[in-house]
N, C-alpha and C positions, 0 to 999 in steps of 0.2 A: 504494500500500500504506500502511495506517494503523497506528498503534500499537494493538496488540491488547489489549483488555480487555472485560469484560462484567459481567453481573449479580453474579457471585460477589465480584469486587473491590469493586464499588459497594456491595453490601449490607454487606460487612465494614466499609467506611469509614463508611457511614451509621450503623451501630450504635456505632462508636467515638466519633463526634463529631457533635453536634447541628448545630453551625453549618456544618460541611462538608456535612452532609446537606442543609441548606437550599440551599447553593450548587449541589450536584449536581442537586437537583430543579429549580432555577431554570434552569440552563444546559443540562441534558440531555447527551446523548452528544457527546463531542468527537472529531473526526477530525483527528489530527495525523499528517502524512506522515512516513514513515520511509524510510531508505535502507539496505537490508539488505546492501549490499556494504561490508565494513569498509575496504578500501583506498580506495575513492572517498569514503567518509564522512570519513576522516582528511584527505584532500586538501581536500574541500569545507569542512571546519571551519577548516583553516589559511587557505584563501582568504578565508573570510568574517570573519576576525577584524578588529574595529575598522572595518568598512565597512558600508554599508547592505545590506539584503537584496537590493535591486534591483541594486546594484553587484556583489554576489556572484553573482547569477543571470547577469548579463551576462558576467562573466569565465568562469564555469563553461560557459556556452554557447559562448563563443569556444574554450575548451579542447576541448570535445567536437567542435566543427566542424573544428578543425585536427588533432586527434590521432585522431579516430575514437573508439576505446575509450580511456578514461583508465585506464592500468595502469602498472606499474613500467617495462615496456619502452618504451612510447610516451613516458613522461615523461623517461626517461634519454636517449632518442634526441633529444628536443626540446632539452634542456639549459636552463640558467638564463636565457640571454638571450632565447630564444624564449618561455619561460614569462613572462618580464617583459613581453614584447611583448603579452601578452593583457590587461595592465592591472594586474598585481599588483606589489608592491614587490620589490626585489632580494632582501631578506631572506626574504620568503615563498617566492620562487622557489628560494632556497637550501634552506630547510626542506623543501620538497616534493621536491627532487631528493635530499636526504639521506635522507629517508624511503623514496623509491623504491629507492635504492641498498641500503638495509638490507633491504628486502623481497626485492629481486632476488638478493642474495647469501645470503639466509637468516639474517642476523643478527637480523632481527625476524620472528617467526613469527606471522602473522595467525591461523592456525588455533588455535595454542596460546592466544592471547588470548581467543578465543571460548569456550574451556572453563575459563577461570580464574574464581575467585571475584571478586566485584566489586572488593574492595580491591586484589587483585593485578593485575587488568586495568587499574584506574585508575593504579596504580604503573607498569605497563609502558608504557601509552600516554603518561603524563605524563613519562616518561623520554625521549620523542622531542623533537627540537628543534621549538619552535613550538607544543607542546601542553602546556597547563597542566592543573591538576587540574579546573577547571570544564569545559574543553573535553573532557577525558577522560570526565567524568561525562555530558556531553551525548551523546557517542558511544555510551556504554553505554545511554543511554535511547533515542536516536533511530536507532540502527543495530542494536544487539544486543537491543533491547527488554527490558532487564533490568527487573524489576517493582518494585525497591525503591530507586530512586535519588532522593535528596533533597539538592540542592546548596546548601550554606551560602553559597557565593560568588555565587549567582544573585540579583541585585538584584530581579528581578521576583517571584521566589518570596518574598523577604523583604517586598516591598511587599504582595503578596497576603495574607501572614500578618498584617501590620499592619492591613490593611483589614478582613479577616474577623473578627479577634480584638481589634481596637481597642488594639493595643500602640503605644507611642511608638517604641520601637526593639526590635530582636530581637538579643539577644546569643547567643553560642554555646550557653550552658546552656539558654536558652529554646527555641532552635532544635532542640536535641537532644531536648527534651521532646516537641515535635511529631513529630520523626522517629520516636521510640519509639511514639507514639500511632498514626501512619499506617502503620507497618510491619506486614505485609510488602508493602504496596501504595503506598509513597511515590511511585512514578512516576506513578500515577493521580492521587494528591493533587496532585502538581506540576502536572499538566495543568490542573486546576481552579483552582489558585492563579494560574497564568499567565493563565488566562481572566479572572479577577477583576481582576488587575493591569492 
């Protein structure tokens, strides 16, 4: 399953920005995989922090092989030491079990997050141990497929902006100018800036 966008989003972005229009025309349609399961998406993002994509995939595969389905119950049954045995740090294993416990007991409501406004969903997710604002934004984009996510903390998006628009550096004020320009389709603009970077 890929991030869903089409001609409506592209033609809107093309009209708003000549340089981005050139990038879109040069690159064509981008297929970026999404994980529509919010629980597994949070776990996946915690596992993948500060390690290579390959290492993340290996650990994730081990978890699936050992646990069958990755859900709150199977994670709590496994416990921290077994999770660590899959190749993640003790701290990540703790974050994951803490999250599973919150979901299991109903302290953290996954369904509620799906229906929140972007800012509220980011606040709820980044309130979890091991999830910062950037990770929460990536979950909104690559799991919930929110259309208007543009992450200031994403170094590749900043690099993409510098490359396309020939800036030396991107401060918050300049970044927000692009955010306003690309809204309400910042997520699609992000895909193209990542591709450039």
